[in-house]
N, C-alpha and C positions, 0 to 999 in steps of 0.2 A: 065455426062460426066464431067462437072466444077468440083465437087466435088473430083473426082478421080486424076485430075491434080493438085489440090489444095494439097491434101493429098500426092501425089508422090513429090511435090514440098517442103514439108514441111520435109518429111522423107529425100530427098536429102538434103537438108541444114542442117539438125541435123547430116547425117552422114559426110558432109563435115567439120562442126564445130568440130565434136568429132574426126575425123581423122586428122584434122589441129592442134587439140591440142596435141594429140598422138604424131605427127611429131614432134612438138616444145619441148616436154618433155625431160629433159636431161637423157642420158642412163647411166645406172650403170655399163656398161661393159668396160668402158674406164676411170679409175681412175689413175689420175697421182700421184705426190708427197703429194698431200694435204691429203692422208690417213697415211702420216709419222707421228709418234711420236718421233723419235731420227733422227736428222740429223747429217751428218758426213762428213768431207772433203771425196772428191773422193778417193775412195779404190778400186783397181782391185781385183778380185777374179776370180778363175778357178772352173769350177763345179766340184764337186768330185765324183759325181755319173752319171750314165746312167739312163736317163728316168726320168729326173726332168722337171716337167710341167713349162712352161712359160707361163702366164697369164695376162689378161688385168687389174686385179685388186688383191688386196691382200686376196685371199680365194679361195675355190673349186667352189663358185658359179659363179666365174668369167670365161668369155670365153677364152680357151686356145688358145694361138697365135701358140705354136709349143711344141717341146721337146727339153730340152737340155741334152748333153752328156757329159760325162767325158771330161775334158779339155777345154770346151768352156770357153771364155773369159767374163767376166761380169763386169762392172763399177758400183759400188754399190754409190748409193747416199743417202738413208735413209731407214728407217724399220718402221714397226709397233710397235713393242716392246720397251720397255725402254732400258736403258744401259746395265741390266745384262740379258737380255731376247733375246739375239742374237739368238740362236738356235729354239726358240719358236715364231720367228715373219717371217714375211713376208719382204723381201727387195726388193725395188725398185731401178731399174737402166737401162743401156743399154748394148746390145752386142757389144763388141770390134771390133770383127771379125765375119764374117760369121759364124753361127753355123754349127755343124756336121750335122745338119739335114736340113741345107738350108734356115734358117730364116738369113735374111741381117743383116748386120753390122749396128749399129744405131738404130736398133728397141728397143724402150724402152718397159719394163713390169715388171711383178712382179715373183719371184721365192721363193719359202720357202727357208730361211735361212739355216737351217741345211745342205742343200745340196751344200753349198758354203764353199770353203776352201782357 
């Protein structure tokens, strides 16, 4: 009986330690401007298409915040591509007004740059 309790305590301790380290690990789902390669003075854009995905990071592997539609207002801060790579990069910024799909004003995130005008 004593051996079973000791084994259970070891398993519980290992689980807590592993779970605790997992909880402290940084998440890849919330990437701010640290992924930017090209900074710009704040510029306002309108979304030029309906159905642009607004994400927590620059790429399809990041969590979807919501969908942006033609006419949504986006303040651009920076992007992943260089000076000549605007259409092939991801842009980081925030929504200036509540989006047509209901995402609140001020929400920060990433959108593929070719969808901005």
